[in-house]
Biopython code that builds the backbone (N, CA, C, O; Angstrom):
import numpy as np
from Bio.PDB.StructureBuilder import StructureBuilder

atoms = [
    (1, "MET", "N", (-2.721, -19.003, -0.360)),
    (1, "MET", "CA", (-2.590, -18.642, 1.032)),
    (1, "MET", "C", (-1.474, -19.440, 1.711)),
    (1, "MET", "O", (-0.852, -18.952, 2.655)),
    (2, "SER", "N", (-1.218, -20.657, 1.239)),
    (2, "SER", "CA", (-0.167, -21.451, 1.875)),
    (2, "SER", "C", (1.207, -20.810, 1.688)),
    (2, "SER", "O", (2.118, -21.064, 2.476)),
    (3, "TYR", "N", (1.365, -19.978, 0.648)),
    (3, "TYR", "CA", (2.637, -19.287, 0.440)),
    (3, "TYR", "C", (2.965, -18.349, 1.600)),
    (3, "TYR", "O", (4.138, -18.086, 1.861)),
    (4, "LEU", "N", (1.957, -17.845, 2.295)),
    (4, "LEU", "CA", (2.207, -16.946, 3.424)),
    (4, "LEU", "C", (3.001, -17.645, 4.524)),
    (4, "LEU", "O", (3.729, -16.993, 5.272)),
    (5, "ARG", "N", (2.866, -18.958, 4.626)),
    (5, "ARG", "CA", (3.639, -19.696, 5.623)),
    (5, "ARG", "C", (4.941, -20.233, 5.053)),
    (5, "ARG", "O", (5.909, -20.408, 5.792)),
    (6, "SER", "N", (4.983, -20.498, 3.749)),
    (6, "SER", "CA", (6.147, -21.126, 3.131)),
    (6, "SER", "C", (7.286, -20.162, 2.829)),
    (6, "SER", "O", (8.454, -20.549, 2.884)),
    (7, "PHE", "N", (6.961, -18.916, 2.513)),
    (7, "PHE", "CA", (7.974, -17.942, 2.117)),
    (7, "PHE", "C", (8.016, -16.790, 3.119)),
    (7, "PHE", "O", (7.000, -16.448, 3.725)),
    (8, "PRO", "N", (9.186, -16.201, 3.287)),
    (8, "PRO", "CA", (9.315, -15.100, 4.268)),
    (8, "PRO", "C", (8.814, -13.760, 3.710)),
    (8, "PRO", "O", (9.611, -12.859, 3.452)),
    (9, "PHE", "N", (7.512, -13.634, 3.528)),
    (9, "PHE", "CA", (6.944, -12.380, 3.049)),
    (9, "PHE", "C", (7.069, -11.307, 4.118)),
    (9, "PHE", "O", (6.918, -11.582, 5.309)),
    (10, "ASP", "N", (7.347, -10.078, 3.683)),
    (10, "ASP", "CA", (7.353, -8.976, 4.640)),
    (10, "ASP", "C", (6.367, -7.892, 4.228)),
    (10, "ASP", "O", (6.265, -6.854, 4.882)),
    (11, "LYS", "N", (5.635, -8.140, 3.130)),
    (11, "LYS", "CA", (4.682, -7.143, 2.665)),
    (11, "LYS", "C", (3.588, -7.810, 1.833)),
    (11, "LYS", "O", (3.845, -8.742, 1.072)),
    (12, "ILE", "N", (2.362, -7.310, 1.997)),
    (12, "ILE", "CA", (1.240, -7.717, 1.163)),
    (12, "ILE", "C", (0.701, -6.452, 0.509)),
    (12, "ILE", "O", (0.515, -5.435, 1.177)),
    (13, "LYS", "N", (0.450, -6.514, -0.798)),
    (13, "LYS", "CA", (-0.107, -5.362, -1.502)),
    (13, "LYS", "C", (-1.583, -5.578, -1.782)),
    (13, "LYS", "O", (-2.006, -6.652, -2.211)),
    (14, "ILE", "N", (-2.351, -4.533, -1.531)),
    (14, "ILE", "CA", (-3.771, -4.537, -1.878)),
    (14, "ILE", "C", (-3.877, -3.951, -3.282)),
    (14, "ILE", "O", (-3.462, -2.814, -3.508)),
    (15, "ASP", "N", (-4.415, -4.695, -4.204)),
    (15, "ASP", "CA", (-4.517, -4.267, -5.590)),
    (15, "ASP", "C", (-5.410, -3.034, -5.723)),
    (15, "ASP", "O", (-6.397, -2.881, -5.003)),
    (16, "ARG", "N", (-5.045, -2.172, -6.646)),
    (16, "ARG", "CA", (-5.786, -0.937, -6.881)),
    (16, "ARG", "C", (-7.250, -1.177, -7.229)),
    (16, "ARG", "O", (-8.084, -0.301, -7.000)),
    (17, "SER", "N", (-7.580, -2.344, -7.776)),
    (17, "SER", "CA", (-8.969, -2.627, -8.131)),
    (17, "SER", "C", (-9.872, -2.638, -6.894)),
    (17, "SER", "O", (-11.067, -2.361, -7.001)),
    (18, "PHE", "N", (-9.315, -2.955, -5.730)),
    (18, "PHE", "CA", (-10.094, -2.930, -4.495)),
    (18, "PHE", "C", (-10.139, -1.531, -3.885)),
    (18, "PHE", "O", (-11.081, -1.189, -3.169)),
    (19, "VAL", "N", (-9.123, -0.733, -4.169)),
    (19, "VAL", "CA", (-9.033, 0.620, -3.610)),
    (19, "VAL", "C", (-9.881, 1.603, -4.410)),
    (19, "VAL", "O", (-10.415, 2.564, -3.856)),
    (20, "HIS", "N", (-10.003, 1.361, -5.710)),
    (20, "HIS", "CA", (-10.660, 2.300, -6.627)),
    (20, "HIS", "C", (-12.025, 2.784, -6.136)),
    (20, "HIS", "O", (-12.306, 3.982, -6.185)),
    (21, "ASP", "N", (-12.858, 1.886, -5.672)),
    (21, "ASP", "CA", (-14.202, 2.277, -5.240)),
    (21, "ASP", "C", (-14.463, 1.882, -3.788)),
    (21, "ASP", "O", (-15.573, 1.498, -3.420)),
    (22, "ILE", "N", (-13.420, 1.987, -2.981)),
    (22, "ILE", "CA", (-13.487, 1.523, -1.588)),
    (22, "ILE", "C", (-14.607, 2.180, -0.785)),
    (22, "ILE", "O", (-15.171, 1.560, 0.117)),
    (23, "GLY", "N", (-14.928, 3.429, -1.109)),
    (23, "GLY", "CA", (-15.966, 4.126, -0.353)),
    (23, "GLY", "C", (-17.375, 3.654, -0.630)),
    (23, "GLY", "O", (-18.259, 3.835, 0.207)),
    (24, "GLU", "N", (-17.609, 3.045, -1.799)),
    (24, "GLU", "CA", (-18.961, 2.666, -2.196)),
    (24, "GLU", "C", (-19.179, 1.167, -2.331)),
    (24, "GLU", "O", (-20.327, 0.729, -2.409)),
    (25, "ASN", "N", (-18.137, 0.378, -2.361)),
    (25, "ASN", "CA", (-18.267, -1.036, -2.650)),
    (25, "ASN", "C", (-18.037, -1.876, -1.396)),
    (25, "ASN", "O", (-16.916, -1.981, -0.900)),
    (26, "ALA", "N", (-19.112, -2.467, -0.897)),
    (26, "ALA", "CA", (-19.030, -3.252, 0.336)),
    (26, "ALA", "C", (-18.124, -4.473, 0.176)),
    (26, "ALA", "O", (-17.452, -4.868, 1.129)),
    (27, "ASP", "N", (-18.098, -5.074, -1.013)),
    (27, "ASP", "CA", (-17.225, -6.228, -1.239)),
    (27, "ASP", "C", (-15.754, -5.822, -1.139)),
    (27, "ASP", "O", (-14.951, -6.521, -0.522)),
    (28, "SER", "N", (-15.409, -4.687, -1.751)),
    (28, "SER", "CA", (-14.031, -4.194, -1.666)),
    (28, "SER", "C", (-13.664, -3.881, -0.222)),
    (28, "SER", "O", (-12.551, -4.174, 0.216)),
    (29, "GLN", "N", (-14.581, -3.295, 0.509)),
    (29, "GLN", "CA", (-14.325, -2.974, 1.915)),
    (29, "GLN", "C", (-14.059, -4.247, 2.717)),
    (29, "GLN", "O", (-13.142, -4.287, 3.537)),
    (30, "ALA", "N", (-14.860, -5.285, 2.480)),
    (30, "ALA", "CA", (-14.685, -6.543, 3.207)),
    (30, "ALA", "C", (-13.344, -7.194, 2.870)),
    (30, "ALA", "O", (-12.669, -7.724, 3.753)),
    (31, "ILE", "N", (-12.961, -7.154, 1.597)),
    (31, "ILE", "CA", (-11.693, -7.753, 1.176)),
    (31, "ILE", "C", (-10.519, -6.989, 1.781)),
    (31, "ILE", "O", (-9.573, -7.596, 2.284)),
    (32, "VAL", "N", (-10.579, -5.661, 1.734)),
    (32, "VAL", "CA", (-9.507, -4.841, 2.313)),
    (32, "VAL", "C", (-9.406, -5.094, 3.814)),
    (32, "VAL", "O", (-8.307, -5.253, 4.345)),
    (33, "ARG", "N", (-10.524, -5.131, 4.485)),
    (33, "ARG", "CA", (-10.541, -5.383, 5.932)),
    (33, "ARG", "C", (-9.904, -6.735, 6.249)),
    (33, "ARG", "O", (-9.140, -6.850, 7.207)),
    (34, "ALA", "N", (-10.214, -7.755, 5.453)),
    (34, "ALA", "CA", (-9.660, -9.089, 5.683)),
    (34, "ALA", "C", (-8.152, -9.116, 5.431)),
    (34, "ALA", "O", (-7.407, -9.727, 6.197)),
    (35, "ILE", "N", (-7.703, -8.460, 4.364)),
    (35, "ILE", "CA", (-6.270, -8.433, 4.056)),
    (35, "ILE", "C", (-5.499, -7.715, 5.153)),
    (35, "ILE", "O", (-4.453, -8.190, 5.597)),
    (36, "VAL", "N", (-6.014, -6.574, 5.587)),
    (36, "VAL", "CA", (-5.344, -5.813, 6.649)),
    (36, "VAL", "C", (-5.313, -6.623, 7.941)),
    (36, "VAL", "O", (-4.297, -6.642, 8.635)),
    (37, "SER", "N", (-6.397, -7.277, 8.263)),
    (37, "SER", "CA", (-6.453, -8.090, 9.476)),
    (37, "SER", "C", (-5.460, -9.247, 9.408)),
    (37, "SER", "O", (-4.761, -9.527, 10.382)),
    (38, "LEU", "N", (-5.400, -9.912, 8.267)),
    (38, "LEU", "CA", (-4.452, -11.008, 8.081)),
    (38, "LEU", "C", (-3.018, -10.515, 8.231)),
    (38, "LEU", "O", (-2.219, -11.110, 8.954)),
    (39, "GLY", "N", (-2.701, -9.424, 7.541)),
    (39, "GLY", "CA", (-1.345, -8.873, 7.625)),
    (39, "GLY", "C", (-0.985, -8.466, 9.033)),
    (39, "GLY", "O", (0.123, -8.732, 9.500)),
    (40, "SER", "N", (-1.906, -7.829, 9.704)),
    (40, "SER", "CA", (-1.666, -7.391, 11.080)),
    (40, "SER", "C", (-1.414, -8.591, 11.993)),
    (40, "SER", "O", (-0.500, -8.570, 12.816)),
    (41, "SER", "N", (-2.214, -9.616, 11.846)),
    (41, "SER", "CA", (-2.056, -10.815, 12.672)),
    (41, "SER", "C", (-0.717, -11.507, 12.449)),
    (41, "SER", "O", (-0.148, -12.089, 13.372)),
    (42, "LEU", "N", (-0.217, -11.436, 11.207)),
    (42, "LEU", "CA", (1.047, -12.086, 10.873)),
    (42, "LEU", "C", (2.247, -11.162, 11.007)),
    (42, "LEU", "O", (3.382, -11.588, 10.799)),
    (43, "GLY", "N", (2.009, -9.899, 11.352)),
    (43, "GLY", "CA", (3.097, -8.939, 11.476)),
    (43, "GLY", "C", (3.682, -8.532, 10.138)),
    (43, "GLY", "O", (4.873, -8.238, 10.040)),
    (44, "ILE", "N", (2.846, -8.514, 9.103)),
    (44, "ILE", "CA", (3.281, -8.185, 7.751)),
    (44, "ILE", "C", (2.768, -6.802, 7.383)),
    (44, "ILE", "O", (1.607, -6.480, 7.638)),
    (45, "THR", "N", (3.628, -5.984, 6.785)),
    (45, "THR", "CA", (3.256, -4.657, 6.329)),
    (45, "THR", "C", (2.265, -4.759, 5.176)),
    (45, "THR", "O", (2.422, -5.594, 4.286)),
    (46, "ILE", "N", (1.247, -3.907, 5.197)),
    (46, "ILE", "CA", (0.240, -3.872, 4.143)),
    (46, "ILE", "C", (0.389, -2.576, 3.363)),
    (46, "ILE", "O", (0.400, -1.493, 3.949)),
    (47, "THR", "N", (0.505, -2.683, 2.036)),
    (47, "THR", "CA", (0.598, -1.528, 1.152)),
    (47, "THR", "C", (-0.593, -1.534, 0.205)),
    (47, "THR", "O", (-0.857, -2.534, -0.462)),
    (48, "ALA", "N", (-1.305, -0.425, 0.148)),
    (48, "ALA", "CA", (-2.427, -0.296, -0.781)),
    (48, "ALA", "C", (-1.972, 0.453, -2.021)),
    (48, "ALA", "O", (-1.332, 1.500, -1.923)),
    (49, "GLU", "N", (-2.303, -0.086, -3.187)),
    (49, "GLU", "CA", (-1.972, 0.550, -4.454)),
    (49, "GLU", "C", (-3.160, 1.380, -4.938)),
    (49, "GLU", "O", (-4.307, 1.105, -4.582)),
    (50, "GLY", "N", (-2.878, 2.386, -5.743)),
    (50, "GLY", "CA", (-3.933, 3.115, -6.438)),
    (50, "GLY", "C", (-4.698, 4.115, -5.597)),
    (50, "GLY", "O", (-5.862, 4.394, -5.888)),
    (51, "ILE", "N", (-4.078, 4.665, -4.560)),
    (51, "ILE", "CA", (-4.752, 5.670, -3.742)),
    (51, "ILE", "C", (-4.785, 6.978, -4.529)),
    (51, "ILE", "O", (-3.741, 7.546, -4.851)),
    (52, "GLU", "N", (-5.987, 7.447, -4.834)),
    (52, "GLU", "CA", (-6.127, 8.642, -5.657)),
    (52, "GLU", "C", (-6.826, 9.793, -4.954)),
    (52, "GLU", "O", (-6.740, 10.931, -5.416)),
    (53, "THR", "N", (-7.516, 9.529, -3.852)),
    (53, "THR", "CA", (-8.251, 10.595, -3.166)),
    (53, "THR", "C", (-7.963, 10.578, -1.673)),
    (53, "THR", "O", (-7.507, 9.575, -1.122)),
    (54, "GLU", "N", (-8.235, 11.694, -1.036)),
    (54, "GLU", "CA", (-8.101, 11.784, 0.425)),
    (54, "GLU", "C", (-9.064, 10.808, 1.104)),
    (54, "GLU", "O", (-8.749, 10.267, 2.164)),
    (55, "ASN", "N", (-10.230, 10.581, 0.504)),
    (55, "ASN", "CA", (-11.188, 9.631, 1.068)),
    (55, "ASN", "C", (-10.637, 8.208, 1.040)),
    (55, "ASN", "O", (-10.798, 7.456, 2.001)),
    (56, "ASP", "N", (-9.980, 7.836, -0.076)),
    (56, "ASP", "CA", (-9.330, 6.515, -0.146)),
    (56, "ASP", "C", (-8.325, 6.373, 0.989)),
    (56, "ASP", "O", (-8.314, 5.373, 1.706)),
    (57, "LEU", "N", (-7.487, 7.385, 1.138)),
    (57, "LEU", "CA", (-6.437, 7.360, 2.156)),
    (57, "LEU", "C", (-7.033, 7.269, 3.561)),
    (57, "LEU", "O", (-6.577, 6.476, 4.385)),
    (58, "ALA", "N", (-8.042, 8.075, 3.823)),
    (58, "ALA", "CA", (-8.677, 8.072, 5.149)),
    (58, "ALA", "C", (-9.288, 6.707, 5.465)),
    (58, "ALA", "O", (-9.149, 6.199, 6.578)),
    (59, "TYR", "N", (-9.956, 6.130, 4.493)),
    (59, "TYR", "CA", (-10.573, 4.825, 4.719)),
    (59, "TYR", "C", (-9.507, 3.773, 5.030)),
    (59, "TYR", "O", (-9.633, 3.014, 5.991)),
    (60, "LEU", "N", (-8.461, 3.737, 4.208)),
    (60, "LEU", "CA", (-7.403, 2.734, 4.394)),
    (60, "LEU", "C", (-6.671, 2.917, 5.720)),
    (60, "LEU", "O", (-6.350, 1.939, 6.396)),
    (61, "LYS", "N", (-6.410, 4.162, 6.088)),
    (61, "LYS", "CA", (-5.794, 4.416, 7.398)),
    (61, "LYS", "C", (-6.701, 3.924, 8.512)),
    (61, "LYS", "O", (-6.245, 3.314, 9.479)),
    (62, "GLY", "N", (-7.996, 4.197, 8.363)),
    (62, "GLY", "CA", (-8.968, 3.764, 9.368)),
    (62, "GLY", "C", (-9.024, 2.258, 9.538)),
    (62, "GLY", "O", (-9.314, 1.759, 10.625)),
    (63, "GLU", "N", (-8.749, 1.542, 8.472)),
    (63, "GLU", "CA", (-8.728, 0.074, 8.531)),
    (63, "GLU", "C", (-7.403, -0.462, 9.072)),
    (63, "GLU", "O", (-7.298, -1.640, 9.412)),
    (64, "GLY", "N", (-6.379, 0.418, 9.150)),
    (64, "GLY", "CA", (-5.088, -0.008, 9.682)),
    (64, "GLY", "C", (-4.043, -0.318, 8.630)),
    (64, "GLY", "O", (-3.036, -0.959, 8.928)),
    (65, "CYS", "N", (-4.270, 0.129, 7.398)),
    (65, "CYS", "CA", (-3.288, -0.095, 6.332)),
    (65, "CYS", "C", (-2.020, 0.692, 6.654)),
    (65, "CYS", "O", (-2.096, 1.860, 7.034)),
    (66, "ASN", "N", (-0.847, 0.055, 6.503)),
    (66, "ASN", "CA", (0.436, 0.649, 6.881)),
    (66, "ASN", "C", (1.014, 1.623, 5.871)),
    (66, "ASN", "O", (1.566, 2.658, 6.244)),
    (67, "GLU", "N", (0.887, 1.293, 4.582)),
    (67, "GLU", "CA", (1.537, 2.073, 3.538)),
    (67, "GLU", "C", (0.601, 2.242, 2.355)),
    (67, "GLU", "O", (-0.350, 1.480, 2.175)),
    (68, "GLY", "N", (0.894, 3.265, 1.547)),
    (68, "GLY", "CA", (0.091, 3.477, 0.355)),
    (68, "GLY", "C", (0.901, 4.067, -0.770)),
    (68, "GLY", "O", (1.934, 4.702, -0.558)),
    (69, "GLN", "N", (0.416, 3.845, -1.961)),
    (69, "GLN", "CA", (1.027, 4.450, -3.132)),
    (69, "GLN", "C", (-0.084, 4.788, -4.111)),
    (69, "GLN", "O", (-1.118, 4.123, -4.163)),
    (70, "GLY", "N", (0.154, 5.833, -4.882)),
    (70, "GLY", "CA", (-0.840, 6.215, -5.875)),
    (70, "GLY", "C", (-0.711, 7.674, -6.247)),
    (70, "GLY", "O", (0.137, 8.392, -5.717)),
    (71, "TYR", "N", (-1.558, 8.104, -7.160)),
    (71, "TYR", "CA", (-1.501, 9.460, -7.689)),
    (71, "TYR", "C", (-1.764, 10.526, -6.632)),
    (71, "TYR", "O", (-1.371, 11.676, -6.826)),
    (72, "LEU", "N", (-2.408, 10.189, -5.534)),
    (72, "LEU", "CA", (-2.595, 11.168, -4.468)),
    (72, "LEU", "C", (-1.245, 11.681, -3.977)),
    (72, "LEU", "O", (-1.108, 12.857, -3.640)),
    (73, "PHE", "N", (-0.265, 10.811, -3.939)),
    (73, "PHE", "CA", (1.064, 11.168, -3.452)),
    (73, "PHE", "C", (1.946, 11.717, -4.566)),
    (73, "PHE", "O", (2.630, 12.724, -4.387)),
    (74, "SER", "N", (1.927, 11.053, -5.710)),
    (74, "SER", "CA", (2.740, 11.487, -6.846)),
    (74, "SER", "C", (2.465, 10.575, -8.034)),
    (74, "SER", "O", (2.195, 9.385, -7.871)),
    (75, "LYS", "N", (2.537, 11.138, -9.201)),
    (75, "LYS", "CA", (2.515, 10.315, -10.410)),
    (75, "LYS", "C", (3.885, 9.638, -10.521)),
    (75, "LYS", "O", (4.848, 10.055, -9.878)),
    (76, "ALA", "N", (3.955, 8.610, -11.329)),
    (76, "ALA", "CA", (5.228, 7.903, -11.528)),
    (76, "ALA", "C", (6.287, 8.875, -12.039)),
    (76, "ALA", "O", (6.008, 9.741, -12.868)),
    (77, "LYS", "N", (7.502, 8.715, -11.529)),
    (77, "LYS", "CA", (8.607, 9.596, -11.900)),
    (77, "LYS", "C", (9.826, 8.769, -12.280)),
    (77, "LYS", "O", (10.000, 7.651, -11.795)),
    (78, "PRO", "N", (10.672, 9.323, -13.151)),
    (78, "PRO", "CA", (11.938, 8.642, -13.457)),
    (78, "PRO", "C", (12.833, 8.613, -12.214)),
    (78, "PRO", "O", (12.684, 9.443, -11.317)),
    (79, "SER", "N", (13.746, 7.671, -12.169)),
    (79, "SER", "CA", (14.580, 7.483, -10.982)),
    (79, "SER", "C", (15.372, 8.730, -10.599)),
    (79, "SER", "O", (15.555, 8.989, -9.410)),
    (80, "PHE", "N", (15.851, 9.517, -11.580)),
    (80, "PHE", "CA", (16.635, 10.700, -11.225)),
    (80, "PHE", "C", (15.773, 11.735, -10.500)),
    (80, "PHE", "O", (16.282, 12.474, -9.656)),
    (81, "GLU", "N", (14.483, 11.800, -10.813)),
    (81, "GLU", "CA", (13.602, 12.731, -10.107)),
    (81, "GLU", "C", (13.315, 12.244, -8.685)),
    (81, "GLU", "O", (13.208, 13.046, -7.757)),
    (82, "VAL", "N", (13.192, 10.941, -8.523)),
    (82, "VAL", "CA", (12.975, 10.384, -7.189)),
    (82, "VAL", "C", (14.196, 10.652, -6.322)),
    (82, "VAL", "O", (14.063, 10.979, -5.143)),
    (83, "THR", "N", (15.389, 10.514, -6.901)),
    (83, "THR", "CA", (16.625, 10.789, -6.176)),
    (83, "THR", "C", (16.635, 12.235, -5.681)),
    (83, "THR", "O", (16.985, 12.500, -4.531)),
    (84, "LYS", "N", (16.254, 13.161, -6.549)),
    (84, "LYS", "CA", (16.192, 14.572, -6.136)),
    (84, "LYS", "C", (15.148, 14.768, -5.040)),
    (84, "LYS", "O", (15.382, 15.498, -4.077)),
    (85, "LEU", "N", (14.014, 14.124, -5.187)),
    (85, "LEU", "CA", (12.939, 14.227, -4.198)),
    (85, "LEU", "C", (13.392, 13.749, -2.823)),
    (85, "LEU", "O", (12.972, 14.287, -1.798)),
    (86, "LEU", "N", (14.246, 12.741, -2.812)),
    (86, "LEU", "CA", (14.729, 12.166, -1.550)),
    (86, "LEU", "C", (15.975, 12.863, -1.022)),
    (86, "LEU", "O", (16.612, 12.373, -0.089)),
    (87, "GLY", "N", (16.320, 13.982, -1.599)),
    (87, "GLY", "CA", (17.428, 14.755, -1.084)),
    (87, "GLY", "C", (18.758, 14.479, -1.759)),
    (87, "GLY", "O", (19.811, 14.806, -1.210)),
    (88, "GLY", "N", (18.726, 13.888, -2.931)),
    (88, "GLY", "CA", (19.948, 13.691, -3.694)),
    (88, "GLY", "C", (20.730, 12.446, -3.352)),
    (88, "GLY", "O", (21.779, 12.216, -3.955)),
    (89, "LYS", "N", (20.278, 11.626, -2.412)),
    (89, "LYS", "CA", (21.009, 10.423, -2.057)),
    (89, "LYS", "C", (20.544, 9.265, -2.914)),
    (89, "LYS", "O", (19.345, 9.048, -3.087)),
    (90, "LYS", "N", (21.492, 8.527, -3.444)),
    (90, "LYS", "CA", (21.175, 7.301, -4.156)),
    (90, "LYS", "C", (21.030, 6.202, -3.130)),
    (90, "LYS", "O", (21.541, 6.314, -2.016)),
    (91, "ALA", "N", (20.340, 5.147, -3.496)),
    (91, "ALA", "CA", (20.101, 4.042, -2.559)),
    (91, "ALA", "C", (21.417, 3.507, -1.982)),
    (91, "ALA", "O", (21.486, 3.223, -0.786)),
    (92, "LYS", "N", (22.453, 3.365, -2.804)),
    (92, "LYS", "CA", (23.725, 2.830, -2.288)),
    (92, "LYS", "C", (24.419, 3.824, -1.358)),
    (92, "LYS", "O", (25.199, 3.413, -0.498)),
    (93, "ASP", "N", (24.147, 5.152, -1.516)),
    (93, "ASP", "CA", (24.730, 6.161, -0.627)),
    (93, "ASP", "C", (24.074, 6.169, 0.745)),
    (93, "ASP", "O", (24.690, 6.570, 1.733)),
    (94, "ALA", "N", (22.829, 5.730, 0.805)),
    (94, "ALA", "CA", (22.069, 5.791, 2.055)),
    (94, "ALA", "C", (22.513, 4.701, 3.035)),
    (94, "ALA", "O", (22.268, 4.815, 4.236)),
    (95, "ALA", "N", (23.153, 3.662, 2.541)),
    (95, "ALA", "CA", (23.532, 2.542, 3.416)),
    (95, "ALA", "C", (24.714, 2.841, 4.286)),
    (95, "ALA", "O", (25.137, 1.988, 5.067)),
]
sb = StructureBuilder()
sb.init_structure("model")
sb.init_model(0)
sb.init_chain("A")
sb.init_seg("    ")
for serial, (resi, resn, name, xyz) in enumerate(atoms, 1):
    if name == "N":
        sb.init_residue(resn, " ", resi, " ")
    sb.init_atom(name, np.array(xyz, "f"), 0.0, 1.0, " ", f" {name:<3s}", serial, name[0])
structure = sb.get_structure()
């Protein structure tokens, strides 16, 4: 936890192990709530990994989670497919 003050973090990720059973596991819910609250208080973006269902997404949004990633949105793709998905711009072209 001391690293949160020592380094200029701009994002905290919630591990997929806490997201997997978020609807049924009170411990996971408490941990997610605490992480989101901490991030919000520090002005840090919170990203949840492993979102696979609409229920996962709804719960995390309800808790105030800023960002999410997981199979609900898309399975992992090679970089050339992501480039096409984003409209053909490469990261260096977007700047």
